[in-house]
Predicted model as a PDB file, atoms N, CA, C, CB and O in Angstrom, pLDDT in the B-factor column:
MODEL        1                                                                  
ATOM      1  N   MET A   1       5.407  13.787   4.162  1.00 80.00           N  
ATOM      2  CA  MET A   1       6.204  13.104   3.163  1.00 80.00           C  
ATOM      3  C   MET A   1       5.875  11.610   3.125  1.00 80.00           C  
ATOM      4  CB  MET A   1       7.688  13.315   3.440  1.00 80.00           C  
ATOM      5  O   MET A   1       5.800  11.013   2.052  1.00 80.00           O  
ATOM      6  N   LEU A   2       5.680  11.010   4.308  1.00 84.00           N  
ATOM      7  CA  LEU A   2       5.349   9.593   4.396  1.00 84.00           C  
ATOM      8  C   LEU A   2       4.039   9.297   3.662  1.00 84.00           C  
ATOM      9  CB  LEU A   2       5.247   9.157   5.866  1.00 84.00           C  
ATOM     10  O   LEU A   2       3.908   8.279   2.983  1.00 84.00           O  
ATOM     11  N   ASN A   3       3.080  10.204   3.812  1.00 86.00           N  
ATOM     12  CA  ASN A   3       1.791  10.048   3.155  1.00 86.00           C  
ATOM     13  C   ASN A   3       1.947  10.015   1.635  1.00 86.00           C  
ATOM     14  CB  ASN A   3       0.848  11.180   3.566  1.00 86.00           C  
ATOM     15  O   ASN A   3       1.291   9.221   0.962  1.00 86.00           O  
ATOM     16  N   THR A   4       2.797  10.858   1.101  1.00 88.00           N  
ATOM     17  CA  THR A   4       3.029  10.917  -0.344  1.00 88.00           C  
ATOM     18  C   THR A   4       3.667   9.630  -0.848  1.00 88.00           C  
ATOM     19  CB  THR A   4       3.918  12.115  -0.697  1.00 88.00           C  
ATOM     20  O   THR A   4       3.212   9.045  -1.831  1.00 88.00           O  
ATOM     21  N   TYR A   5       4.720   9.195  -0.169  1.00 90.00           N  
ATOM     22  CA  TYR A   5       5.376   7.944  -0.557  1.00 90.00           C  
ATOM     23  C   TYR A   5       4.398   6.777  -0.498  1.00 90.00           C  
ATOM     24  CB  TYR A   5       6.585   7.666   0.350  1.00 90.00           C  
ATOM     25  O   TYR A   5       4.350   5.946  -1.405  1.00 90.00           O  
ATOM     26  N   PHE A   6       3.616   6.724   0.582  1.00 89.00           N  
ATOM     27  CA  PHE A   6       2.649   5.646   0.757  1.00 89.00           C  
ATOM     28  C   PHE A   6       1.671   5.586  -0.413  1.00 89.00           C  
ATOM     29  CB  PHE A   6       1.887   5.825   2.071  1.00 89.00           C  
ATOM     30  O   PHE A   6       1.457   4.525  -1.000  1.00 89.00           O  
ATOM     31  N   ARG A   7       1.086   6.721  -0.744  1.00 90.00           N  
ATOM     32  CA  ARG A   7       0.087   6.752  -1.820  1.00 90.00           C  
ATOM     33  C   ARG A   7       0.686   6.384  -3.178  1.00 90.00           C  
ATOM     34  CB  ARG A   7      -0.549   8.134  -1.899  1.00 90.00           C  
ATOM     35  O   ARG A   7       0.050   5.682  -3.965  1.00 90.00           O  
ATOM     36  N   VAL A   8       1.883   6.845  -3.453  1.00 93.00           N  
ATOM     37  CA  VAL A   8       2.541   6.523  -4.725  1.00 93.00           C  
ATOM     38  C   VAL A   8       2.851   5.032  -4.801  1.00 93.00           C  
ATOM     39  CB  VAL A   8       3.837   7.348  -4.894  1.00 93.00           C  
ATOM     40  O   VAL A   8       2.583   4.395  -5.820  1.00 93.00           O  
ATOM     41  N   ILE A   9       3.410   4.477  -3.740  1.00 93.00           N  
ATOM     42  CA  ILE A   9       3.776   3.061  -3.753  1.00 93.00           C  
ATOM     43  C   ILE A   9       2.542   2.175  -3.885  1.00 93.00           C  
ATOM     44  CB  ILE A   9       4.548   2.698  -2.482  1.00 93.00           C  
ATOM     45  O   ILE A   9       2.538   1.241  -4.687  1.00 93.00           O  
ATOM     46  N   VAL A  10       1.508   2.452  -3.117  1.00 93.00           N  
ATOM     47  CA  VAL A  10       0.289   1.642  -3.192  1.00 93.00           C  
ATOM     48  C   VAL A  10      -0.362   1.777  -4.569  1.00 93.00           C  
ATOM     49  CB  VAL A  10      -0.707   2.058  -2.085  1.00 93.00           C  
ATOM     50  O   VAL A  10      -0.815   0.784  -5.138  1.00 93.00           O  
ATOM     51  N   GLY A  11      -0.412   2.976  -5.099  1.00 94.00           N  
ATOM     52  CA  GLY A  11      -0.984   3.171  -6.436  1.00 94.00           C  
ATOM     53  C   GLY A  11      -0.225   2.415  -7.506  1.00 94.00           C  
ATOM     54  O   GLY A  11      -0.830   1.791  -8.378  1.00 94.00           O  
ATOM     55  N   VAL A  12       1.098   2.467  -7.446  1.00 95.00           N  
ATOM     56  CA  VAL A  12       1.922   1.733  -8.421  1.00 95.00           C  
ATOM     57  C   VAL A  12       1.715   0.229  -8.269  1.00 95.00           C  
ATOM     58  CB  VAL A  12       3.422   2.085  -8.245  1.00 95.00           C  
ATOM     59  O   VAL A  12       1.625  -0.485  -9.267  1.00 95.00           O  
ATOM     60  N   MET A  13       1.638  -0.260  -7.025  1.00 94.00           N  
ATOM     61  CA  MET A  13       1.447  -1.694  -6.807  1.00 94.00           C  
ATOM     62  C   MET A  13       0.103  -2.172  -7.348  1.00 94.00           C  
ATOM     63  CB  MET A  13       1.552  -2.019  -5.321  1.00 94.00           C  
ATOM     64  O   MET A  13       0.021  -3.245  -7.946  1.00 94.00           O  
ATOM     65  N   VAL A  14      -0.944  -1.388  -7.143  1.00 95.00           N  
ATOM     66  CA  VAL A  14      -2.265  -1.763  -7.656  1.00 95.00           C  
ATOM     67  C   VAL A  14      -2.256  -1.772  -9.187  1.00 95.00           C  
ATOM     68  CB  VAL A  14      -3.352  -0.790  -7.129  1.00 95.00           C  
ATOM     69  O   VAL A  14      -2.724  -2.730  -9.802  1.00 95.00           O  
ATOM     70  N   LEU A  15      -1.730  -0.719  -9.799  1.00 96.00           N  
ATOM     71  CA  LEU A  15      -1.682  -0.670 -11.262  1.00 96.00           C  
ATOM     72  C   LEU A  15      -0.821  -1.792 -11.841  1.00 96.00           C  
ATOM     73  CB  LEU A  15      -1.149   0.682 -11.726  1.00 96.00           C  
ATOM     74  O   LEU A  15      -1.178  -2.397 -12.852  1.00 96.00           O  
ATOM     75  N   LEU A  16       0.315  -2.066 -11.195  1.00 96.00           N  
ATOM     76  CA  LEU A  16       1.193  -3.140 -11.647  1.00 96.00           C  
ATOM     77  C   LEU A  16       0.483  -4.500 -11.566  1.00 96.00           C  
ATOM     78  CB  LEU A  16       2.485  -3.161 -10.806  1.00 96.00           C  
ATOM     79  O   LEU A  16       0.591  -5.313 -12.484  1.00 96.00           O  
ATOM     80  N   SER A  17      -0.233  -4.737 -10.481  1.00 95.00           N  
ATOM     81  CA  SER A  17      -0.925  -6.021 -10.354  1.00 95.00           C  
ATOM     82  C   SER A  17      -2.044  -6.169 -11.386  1.00 95.00           C  
ATOM     83  CB  SER A  17      -1.496  -6.172  -8.945  1.00 95.00           C  
ATOM     84  O   SER A  17      -2.295  -7.273 -11.868  1.00 95.00           O  
ATOM     85  N   VAL A  18      -2.710  -5.081 -11.726  1.00 94.00           N  
ATOM     86  CA  VAL A  18      -3.753  -5.142 -12.756  1.00 94.00           C  
ATOM     87  C   VAL A  18      -3.128  -5.436 -14.118  1.00 94.00           C  
ATOM     88  CB  VAL A  18      -4.554  -3.815 -12.805  1.00 94.00           C  
ATOM     89  O   VAL A  18      -3.640  -6.272 -14.863  1.00 94.00           O  
ATOM     90  N   VAL A  19      -2.031  -4.760 -14.450  1.00 96.00           N  
ATOM     91  CA  VAL A  19      -1.346  -5.001 -15.723  1.00 96.00           C  
ATOM     92  C   VAL A  19      -0.848  -6.450 -15.788  1.00 96.00           C  
ATOM     93  CB  VAL A  19      -0.161  -4.012 -15.904  1.00 96.00           C  
ATOM     94  O   VAL A  19      -1.001  -7.116 -16.812  1.00 96.00           O  
ATOM     95  N   LEU A  20      -0.256  -6.931 -14.699  1.00 96.00           N  
ATOM     96  CA  LEU A  20       0.234  -8.312 -14.680  1.00 96.00           C  
ATOM     97  C   LEU A  20      -0.910  -9.314 -14.796  1.00 96.00           C  
ATOM     98  CB  LEU A  20       1.026  -8.576 -13.399  1.00 96.00           C  
ATOM     99  O   LEU A  20      -0.747 -10.371 -15.405  1.00 96.00           O  
ATOM    100  N   SER A  21      -2.058  -8.992 -14.222  1.00 96.00           N  
ATOM    101  CA  SER A  21      -3.195  -9.913 -14.318  1.00 96.00           C  
ATOM    102  C   SER A  21      -3.756  -9.960 -15.732  1.00 96.00           C  
ATOM    103  CB  SER A  21      -4.295  -9.505 -13.338  1.00 96.00           C  
ATOM    104  O   SER A  21      -4.302 -10.985 -16.142  1.00 96.00           O  
ATOM    105  N   VAL A  22      -3.633  -8.888 -16.475  1.00 95.00           N  
ATOM    106  CA  VAL A  22      -4.129  -8.860 -17.854  1.00 95.00           C  
ATOM    107  C   VAL A  22      -3.159  -9.560 -18.799  1.00 95.00           C  
ATOM    108  CB  VAL A  22      -4.357  -7.413 -18.314  1.00 95.00           C  
ATOM    109  O   VAL A  22      -3.578 -10.333 -19.660  1.00 95.00           O  
ATOM    110  N   TYR A  23      -1.855  -9.290 -18.640  1.00 97.00           N  
ATOM    111  CA  TYR A  23      -0.879  -9.774 -19.606  1.00 97.00           C  
ATOM    112  C   TYR A  23      -0.129 -11.034 -19.191  1.00 97.00           C  
ATOM    113  CB  TYR A  23       0.097  -8.710 -19.874  1.00 97.00           C  
ATOM    114  O   TYR A  23       0.458 -11.697 -20.047  1.00 97.00           O  
ATOM    115  N   VAL A  24      -0.129 -11.385 -17.912  1.00 96.00           N  
ATOM    116  CA  VAL A  24       0.637 -12.550 -17.463  1.00 96.00           C  
ATOM    117  C   VAL A  24      -0.285 -13.656 -16.983  1.00 96.00           C  
ATOM    118  CB  VAL A  24       1.608 -12.157 -16.347  1.00 96.00           C  
ATOM    119  O   VAL A  24      -0.328 -14.737 -17.570  1.00 96.00           O  
ATOM    120  N   SER A  25      -1.024 -13.386 -15.914  1.00 95.00           N  
ATOM    121  CA  SER A  25      -1.907 -14.405 -15.340  1.00 95.00           C  
ATOM    122  C   SER A  25      -2.989 -13.723 -14.511  1.00 95.00           C  
ATOM    123  CB  SER A  25      -1.105 -15.416 -14.469  1.00 95.00           C  
ATOM    124  O   SER A  25      -2.702 -12.760 -13.801  1.00 95.00           O  
ATOM    125  N   PRO A  26      -4.223 -14.204 -14.590  1.00 95.00           N  
ATOM    126  CA  PRO A  26      -5.299 -13.633 -13.767  1.00 95.00           C  
ATOM    127  C   PRO A  26      -5.048 -13.794 -12.265  1.00 95.00           C  
ATOM    128  CB  PRO A  26      -6.622 -14.285 -14.129  1.00 95.00           C  
ATOM    129  O   PRO A  26      -5.664 -13.100 -11.456  1.00 95.00           O  
ATOM    130  N   ASN A  27      -4.161 -14.693 -11.897  1.00 95.00           N  
ATOM    131  CA  ASN A  27      -3.858 -14.898 -10.481  1.00 95.00           C  
ATOM    132  C   ASN A  27      -3.211 -13.679  -9.831  1.00 95.00           C  
ATOM    133  CB  ASN A  27      -2.952 -16.092 -10.321  1.00 95.00           C  
ATOM    134  O   ASN A  27      -3.189 -13.578  -8.604  1.00 95.00           O  
ATOM    135  N   TRP A  28      -2.692 -12.763 -10.622  1.00 95.00           N  
ATOM    136  CA  TRP A  28      -2.109 -11.535 -10.064  1.00 95.00           C  
ATOM    137  C   TRP A  28      -3.163 -10.656  -9.402  1.00 95.00           C  
ATOM    138  CB  TRP A  28      -1.398 -10.745 -11.158  1.00 95.00           C  
ATOM    139  O   TRP A  28      -2.816  -9.763  -8.629  1.00 95.00           O  
ATOM    140  N   MET A  29      -4.437 -10.890  -9.685  1.00 95.00           N  
ATOM    141  CA  MET A  29      -5.496 -10.125  -9.026  1.00 95.00           C  
ATOM    142  C   MET A  29      -5.503 -10.380  -7.529  1.00 95.00           C  
ATOM    143  CB  MET A  29      -6.860 -10.474  -9.621  1.00 95.00           C  
ATOM    144  O   MET A  29      -5.977  -9.544  -6.759  1.00 95.00           O  
ATOM    145  N   TRP A  30      -4.979 -11.533  -7.105  1.00 96.00           N  
ATOM    146  CA  TRP A  30      -4.887 -11.820  -5.674  1.00 96.00           C  
ATOM    147  C   TRP A  30      -3.968 -10.822  -4.979  1.00 96.00           C  
ATOM    148  CB  TRP A  30      -4.383 -13.250  -5.444  1.00 96.00           C  
ATOM    149  O   TRP A  30      -4.162 -10.522  -3.801  1.00 96.00           O  
ATOM    150  N   PHE A  31      -2.981 -10.310  -5.687  1.00 94.00           N  
ATOM    151  CA  PHE A  31      -2.105  -9.286  -5.120  1.00 94.00           C  
ATOM    152  C   PHE A  31      -2.894  -8.003  -4.867  1.00 94.00           C  
ATOM    153  CB  PHE A  31      -0.907  -9.009  -6.060  1.00 94.00           C  
ATOM    154  O   PHE A  31      -2.692  -7.336  -3.851  1.00 94.00           O  
ATOM    155  N   THR A  32      -3.782  -7.662  -5.782  1.00 94.00           N  
ATOM    156  CA  THR A  32      -4.649  -6.499  -5.605  1.00 94.00           C  
ATOM    157  C   THR A  32      -5.558  -6.701  -4.398  1.00 94.00           C  
ATOM    158  CB  THR A  32      -5.488  -6.246  -6.876  1.00 94.00           C  
ATOM    159  O   THR A  32      -5.774  -5.777  -3.613  1.00 94.00           O  
ATOM    160  N   VAL A  33      -6.089  -7.911  -4.253  1.00 95.00           N  
ATOM    161  CA  VAL A  33      -6.926  -8.234  -3.092  1.00 95.00           C  
ATOM    162  C   VAL A  33      -6.116  -8.085  -1.805  1.00 95.00           C  
ATOM    163  CB  VAL A  33      -7.496  -9.674  -3.208  1.00 95.00           C  
ATOM    164  O   VAL A  33      -6.610  -7.538  -0.819  1.00 95.00           O  
ATOM    165  N   PHE A  34      -4.883  -8.568  -1.812  1.00 94.00           N  
ATOM    166  CA  PHE A  34      -4.004  -8.459  -0.645  1.00 94.00           C  
ATOM    167  C   PHE A  34      -3.795  -6.997  -0.252  1.00 94.00           C  
ATOM    168  CB  PHE A  34      -2.648  -9.128  -0.932  1.00 94.00           C  
ATOM    169  O   PHE A  34      -3.830  -6.662   0.932  1.00 94.00           O  
ATOM    170  N   ILE A  35      -3.581  -6.140  -1.227  1.00 93.00           N  
ATOM    171  CA  ILE A  35      -3.386  -4.713  -0.955  1.00 93.00           C  
ATOM    172  C   ILE A  35      -4.649  -4.121  -0.335  1.00 93.00           C  
ATOM    173  CB  ILE A  35      -3.014  -3.951  -2.253  1.00 93.00           C  
ATOM    174  O   ILE A  35      -4.571  -3.376   0.642  1.00 93.00           O  
ATOM    175  N   GLY A  36      -5.800  -4.446  -0.892  1.00 93.00           N  
ATOM    176  CA  GLY A  36      -7.065  -3.940  -0.366  1.00 93.00           C  
ATOM    177  C   GLY A  36      -7.329  -4.405   1.055  1.00 93.00           C  
ATOM    178  O   GLY A  36      -7.777  -3.620   1.891  1.00 93.00           O  
ATOM    179  N   VAL A  37      -7.055  -5.673   1.339  1.00 94.00           N  
ATOM    180  CA  VAL A  37      -7.256  -6.206   2.690  1.00 94.00           C  
ATOM    181  C   VAL A  37      -6.318  -5.513   3.679  1.00 94.00           C  
ATOM    182  CB  VAL A  37      -7.025  -7.738   2.713  1.00 94.00           C  
ATOM    183  O   VAL A  37      -6.715  -5.209   4.804  1.00 94.00           O  
ATOM    184  N   ASN A  38      -5.083  -5.265   3.263  1.00 93.00           N  
ATOM    185  CA  ASN A  38      -4.150  -4.557   4.145  1.00 93.00           C  
ATOM    186  C   ASN A  38      -4.628  -3.136   4.444  1.00 93.00           C  
ATOM    187  CB  ASN A  38      -2.756  -4.514   3.515  1.00 93.00           C  
ATOM    188  O   ASN A  38      -4.492  -2.666   5.573  1.00 93.00           O  
ATOM    189  N   LEU A  39      -5.180  -2.458   3.456  1.00 91.00           N  
ATOM    190  CA  LEU A  39      -5.693  -1.105   3.692  1.00 91.00           C  
ATOM    191  C   LEU A  39      -6.875  -1.129   4.656  1.00 91.00           C  
ATOM    192  CB  LEU A  39      -6.110  -0.450   2.365  1.00 91.00           C  
ATOM    193  O   LEU A  39      -7.001  -0.257   5.516  1.00 91.00           O  
ATOM    194  N   ILE A  40      -7.735  -2.127   4.509  1.00 94.00           N  
ATOM    195  CA  ILE A  40      -8.891  -2.244   5.408  1.00 94.00           C  
ATOM    196  C   ILE A  40      -8.443  -2.563   6.832  1.00 94.00           C  
ATOM    197  CB  ILE A  40      -9.859  -3.332   4.904  1.00 94.00           C  
ATOM    198  O   ILE A  40      -8.924  -1.950   7.785  1.00 94.00           O  
ATOM    199  N   GLN A  41      -7.518  -3.525   6.982  1.00 93.00           N  
ATOM    200  CA  GLN A  41      -7.075  -3.878   8.340  1.00 93.00           C  
ATOM    201  C   GLN A  41      -6.357  -2.705   9.002  1.00 93.00           C  
ATOM    202  CB  GLN A  41      -6.146  -5.110   8.303  1.00 93.00           C  
ATOM    203  O   GLN A  41      -6.453  -2.531  10.217  1.00 93.00           O  
ATOM    204  N   SER A  42      -5.642  -1.901   8.222  1.00 91.00           N  
ATOM    205  CA  SER A  42      -4.935  -0.762   8.814  1.00 91.00           C  
ATOM    206  C   SER A  42      -5.912   0.289   9.339  1.00 91.00           C  
ATOM    207  CB  SER A  42      -3.991  -0.131   7.784  1.00 91.00           C  
ATOM    208  O   SER A  42      -5.588   1.033  10.264  1.00 91.00           O  
ATOM    209  N   ALA A  43      -7.101   0.348   8.752  1.00 91.00           N  
ATOM    210  CA  ALA A  43      -8.108   1.292   9.232  1.00 91.00           C  
ATOM    211  C   ALA A  43      -8.592   0.903  10.631  1.00 91.00           C  
ATOM    212  CB  ALA A  43      -9.297   1.353   8.255  1.00 91.00           C  
ATOM    213  O   ALA A  43      -8.933   1.767  11.438  1.00 91.00           O  
ATOM    214  N   PHE A  44      -8.619  -0.396  10.910  1.00 93.00           N  
ATOM    215  CA  PHE A  44      -9.097  -0.859  12.212  1.00 93.00           C  
ATOM    216  C   PHE A  44      -7.989  -0.976  13.247  1.00 93.00           C  
ATOM    217  CB  PHE A  44      -9.778  -2.187  12.060  1.00 93.00           C  
ATOM    218  O   PHE A  44      -8.213  -0.704  14.426  1.00 93.00           O  
ATOM    219  N   THR A  45      -6.792  -1.379  12.820  1.00 93.00           N  
ATOM    220  CA  THR A  45      -5.706  -1.620  13.768  1.00 93.00           C  
ATOM    221  C   THR A  45      -4.794  -0.415  13.947  1.00 93.00           C  
ATOM    222  CB  THR A  45      -4.892  -2.797  13.319  1.00 93.00           C  
ATOM    223  O   THR A  45      -4.010  -0.372  14.896  1.00 93.00           O  
ATOM    224  N   LYS A  46      -4.883   0.563  13.053  1.00 88.00           N  
ATOM    225  CA  LYS A  46      -4.002   1.742  13.061  1.00 88.00           C  
ATOM    226  C   LYS A  46      -2.537   1.359  12.872  1.00 88.00           C  
ATOM    227  CB  LYS A  46      -4.165   2.513  14.371  1.00 88.00           C  
ATOM    228  O   LYS A  46      -1.641   2.080  13.313  1.00 88.00           O  
ATOM    229  N   TRP A  47      -2.293   0.220  12.213  1.00 89.00           N  
ATOM    230  CA  TRP A  47      -0.928  -0.238  11.932  1.00 89.00           C  
ATOM    231  C   TRP A  47      -0.837  -0.627  10.462  1.00 89.00           C  
ATOM    232  CB  TRP A  47      -0.530  -1.441  12.852  1.00 89.00           C  
ATOM    233  O   TRP A  47      -1.723  -1.297   9.932  1.00 89.00           O  
ATOM    234  N   CYS A  48       0.240  -0.203   9.812  1.00 87.00           N  
ATOM    235  CA  CYS A  48       0.438  -0.481   8.396  1.00 87.00           C  
ATOM    236  C   CYS A  48       1.894  -0.899   8.186  1.00 87.00           C  
ATOM    237  CB  CYS A  48       0.075   0.765   7.517  1.00 87.00           C  
ATOM    238  O   CYS A  48       2.814  -0.170   8.557  1.00 87.00           O  
ATOM    239  N   LEU A  49       2.094  -2.069   7.594  1.00 88.00           N  
ATOM    240  CA  LEU A  49       3.439  -2.589   7.381  1.00 88.00           C  
ATOM    241  C   LEU A  49       4.257  -1.662   6.488  1.00 88.00           C  
ATOM    242  CB  LEU A  49       3.375  -3.984   6.768  1.00 88.00           C  
ATOM    243  O   LEU A  49       5.427  -1.410   6.772  1.00 88.00           O  
ATOM    244  N   LEU A  50       3.662  -1.154   5.420  1.00 88.00           N  
ATOM    245  CA  LEU A  50       4.391  -0.264   4.518  1.00 88.00           C  
ATOM    246  C   LEU A  50       4.858   0.986   5.250  1.00 88.00           C  
ATOM    247  CB  LEU A  50       3.516   0.121   3.321  1.00 88.00           C  
ATOM    248  O   LEU A  50       5.971   1.459   5.019  1.00 88.00           O  
ATOM    249  N   GLU A  51       4.025   1.524   6.125  1.00 89.00           N  
ATOM    250  CA  GLU A  51       4.406   2.702   6.900  1.00 89.00           C  
ATOM    251  C   GLU A  51       5.614   2.392   7.786  1.00 89.00           C  
ATOM    252  CB  GLU A  51       3.222   3.190   7.758  1.00 89.00           C  
ATOM    253  O   GLU A  51       6.535   3.203   7.890  1.00 89.00           O  
ATOM    254  N   THR A  52       5.609   1.228   8.419  1.00 87.00           N  
ATOM    255  CA  THR A  52       6.730   0.814   9.265  1.00 87.00           C  
ATOM    256  C   THR A  52       8.009   0.682   8.442  1.00 87.00           C  
ATOM    257  CB  THR A  52       6.412  -0.519   9.967  1.00 87.00           C  
ATOM    258  O   THR A  52       9.072   1.129   8.873  1.00 87.00           O  
ATOM    259  N   ILE A  53       7.913   0.076   7.271  1.00 90.00           N  
ATOM    260  CA  ILE A  53       9.081  -0.093   6.398  1.00 90.00           C  
ATOM    261  C   ILE A  53       9.628   1.261   5.959  1.00 90.00           C  
ATOM    262  CB  ILE A  53       8.716  -0.940   5.165  1.00 90.00           C  
ATOM    263  O   ILE A  53      10.838   1.483   5.995  1.00 90.00           O  
ATOM    264  N   LEU A  54       8.747   2.159   5.546  1.00 89.00           N  
ATOM    265  CA  LEU A  54       9.188   3.482   5.107  1.00 89.00           C  
ATOM    266  C   LEU A  54       9.859   4.256   6.237  1.00 89.00           C  
ATOM    267  CB  LEU A  54       8.007   4.276   4.565  1.00 89.00           C  
ATOM    268  O   LEU A  54      10.847   4.953   6.007  1.00 89.00           O  
ATOM    269  N   GLN A  55       9.334   4.142   7.448  1.00 89.00           N  
ATOM    270  CA  GLN A  55       9.945   4.831   8.584  1.00 89.00           C  
ATOM    271  C   GLN A  55      11.333   4.274   8.868  1.00 89.00           C  
ATOM    272  CB  GLN A  55       9.059   4.706   9.832  1.00 89.00           C  
ATOM    273  O   GLN A  55      12.246   5.034   9.191  1.00 89.00           O  
ATOM    274  N   LYS A  56      11.508   2.960   8.753  1.00 92.00           N  
ATOM    275  CA  LYS A  56      12.829   2.356   8.971  1.00 92.00           C  
ATOM    276  C   LYS A  56      13.814   2.765   7.881  1.00 92.00           C  
ATOM    277  CB  LYS A  56      12.715   0.827   9.023  1.00 92.00           C  
ATOM    278  O   LYS A  56      15.025   2.766   8.101  1.00 92.00           O  
ATOM    279  N   LEU A  57      13.291   3.114   6.698  1.00 91.00           N  
ATOM    280  CA  LEU A  57      14.144   3.584   5.614  1.00 91.00           C  
ATOM    281  C   LEU A  57      14.478   5.068   5.755  1.00 91.00           C  
ATOM    282  CB  LEU A  57      13.472   3.331   4.276  1.00 91.00           C  
ATOM    283  O   LEU A  57      15.252   5.612   4.967  1.00 91.00           O  
ATOM    284  N   GLY A  58      13.894   5.720   6.759  1.00 90.00           N  
ATOM    285  CA  GLY A  58      14.251   7.106   7.035  1.00 90.00           C  
ATOM    286  C   GLY A  58      13.295   8.150   6.504  1.00 90.00           C  
ATOM    287  O   GLY A  58      13.613   9.339   6.535  1.00 90.00           O  
ATOM    288  N   VAL A  59      12.127   7.745   6.014  1.00 87.00           N  
ATOM    289  CA  VAL A  59      11.151   8.721   5.531  1.00 87.00           C  
ATOM    290  C   VAL A  59      10.518   9.393   6.740  1.00 87.00           C  
ATOM    291  CB  VAL A  59      10.062   8.045   4.626  1.00 87.00           C  
ATOM    292  O   VAL A  59      10.088   8.722   7.678  1.00 87.00           O  
ATOM    293  N   LYS A  60      10.462  10.715   6.716  1.00 85.00           N  
ATOM    294  CA  LYS A  60       9.918  11.465   7.849  1.00 85.00           C  
ATOM    295  C   LYS A  60       8.401  11.334   7.903  1.00 85.00           C  
ATOM    296  CB  LYS A  60      10.317  12.947   7.759  1.00 85.00           C  
ATOM    297  O   LYS A  60       7.713  11.384   6.884  1.00 85.00           O  
ATOM    298  N   ASN A  61       7.906  11.163   9.121  1.00 78.00           N  
ATOM    299  CA  ASN A  61       6.471  11.004   9.347  1.00 78.00           C  
ATOM    300  C   ASN A  61       5.856  12.368   9.647  1.00 78.00           C  
ATOM    301  CB  ASN A  61       6.197  10.006  10.513  1.00 78.00           C  
ATOM    302  O   ASN A  61       6.131  12.969  10.685  1.00 78.00           O  
ATOM    303  N   GLU A  62       5.036  12.841   8.743  1.00 72.00           N  
ATOM    304  CA  GLU A  62       4.348  14.130   8.938  1.00 72.00           C  
ATOM    305  C   GLU A  62       2.858  13.901   9.181  1.00 72.00           C  
ATOM    306  CB  GLU A  62       4.553  15.058   7.706  1.00 72.00           C  
ATOM    307  O   GLU A  62       2.039  14.777   8.907  1.00 72.00           O  
ATOM    308  N   GLY A  63       2.514  12.736   9.690  1.00 56.00           N  
ATOM    309  CA  GLY A  63       1.129  12.352   9.917  1.00 56.00           C  
ATOM    310  C   GLY A  63       0.981  10.895   9.557  1.00 56.00           C  
ATOM    311  O   GLY A  63       1.946  10.259   9.133  1.00 56.00           O  
ATOM    312  N   THR A  64      -0.199  10.363   9.717  1.00 55.00           N  
ATOM    313  CA  THR A  64      -0.408   8.959   9.394  1.00 55.00           C  
ATOM    314  C   THR A  64      -0.650   8.796   7.918  1.00 55.00           C  
ATOM    315  CB  THR A  64      -1.572   8.382  10.187  1.00 55.00           C  
ATOM    316  O   THR A  64      -1.292   9.638   7.290  1.00 55.00           O  
ATOM    317  N   SER A  65      -0.138   7.716   7.357  1.00 52.00           N  
ATOM    318  CA  SER A  65      -0.283   7.504   5.923  1.00 52.00           C  
ATOM    319  C   SER A  65      -1.439   6.566   5.596  1.00 52.00           C  
ATOM    320  CB  SER A  65       1.002   6.953   5.350  1.00 52.00           C  
ATOM    321  O   SER A  65      -2.148   6.788   4.614  1.00 52.00           O  
ATOM    322  N   CYS A  66      -1.640   5.538   6.385  1.00 60.00           N  
ATOM    323  CA  CYS A  66      -2.692   4.567   6.087  1.00 60.00           C  
ATOM    324  C   CYS A  66      -4.059   5.071   6.535  1.00 60.00           C  
ATOM    325  CB  CYS A  66      -2.385   3.232   6.757  1.00 60.00           C  
ATOM    326  O   CYS A  66      -5.084   4.681   5.977  1.00 60.00           O  
ATOM    327  N   ASN A  67      -4.069   5.915   7.516  1.00 57.00           N  
ATOM    328  CA  ASN A  67      -5.327   6.403   8.082  1.00 57.00           C  
ATOM    329  C   ASN A  67      -5.328   7.926   8.008  1.00 57.00           C  
ATOM    330  CB  ASN A  67      -5.518   5.912   9.561  1.00 57.00           C  
ATOM    331  O   ASN A  67      -5.098   8.612   9.004  1.00 57.00           O  
ATOM    332  N   VAL A  68      -5.586   8.433   6.825  1.00 52.00           N  
ATOM    333  CA  VAL A  68      -5.557   9.877   6.608  1.00 52.00           C  
ATOM    334  C   VAL A  68      -6.707  10.521   7.367  1.00 52.00           C  
ATOM    335  CB  VAL A  68      -5.639  10.216   5.098  1.00 52.00           C  
ATOM    336  O   VAL A  68      -7.846  10.061   7.296  1.00 52.00           O  
ATOM    337  N   LYS A  69      -6.399  11.589   8.092  1.00 47.00           N  
ATOM    338  CA  LYS A  69      -7.426  12.258   8.897  1.00 47.00           C  
ATOM    339  C   LYS A  69      -7.779  13.593   8.280  1.00 47.00           C  
ATOM    340  CB  LYS A  69      -6.951  12.452  10.348  1.00 47.00           C  
ATOM    341  O   LYS A  69      -8.627  14.313   8.809  1.00 47.00           O  
TER     342      LYS A  69                                                      
ENDMDL                                                                          
END                                                                             
C-alpha cells in the first residue's frame, strides 16, 4: 500500500510542478529537480522522507517504496 501511495504522490507532484512551470513561472522546474534528486539519494541511502511521513500517517508498509525490488 505504501508503494502505491508513494508512486501516486510523486507522480502528482511532478505533473503539478511541470504545469506550474508552464503557466506560472519556469522556476517551478526546480521543484521537479528537487524530486528527482530525492529519488536518486534514496536509492543510495535507503531512506526516503515521503516514506517516513506516510508511515507516521499510518500507511501500512508492504515493502519499500523508494527502492522497489
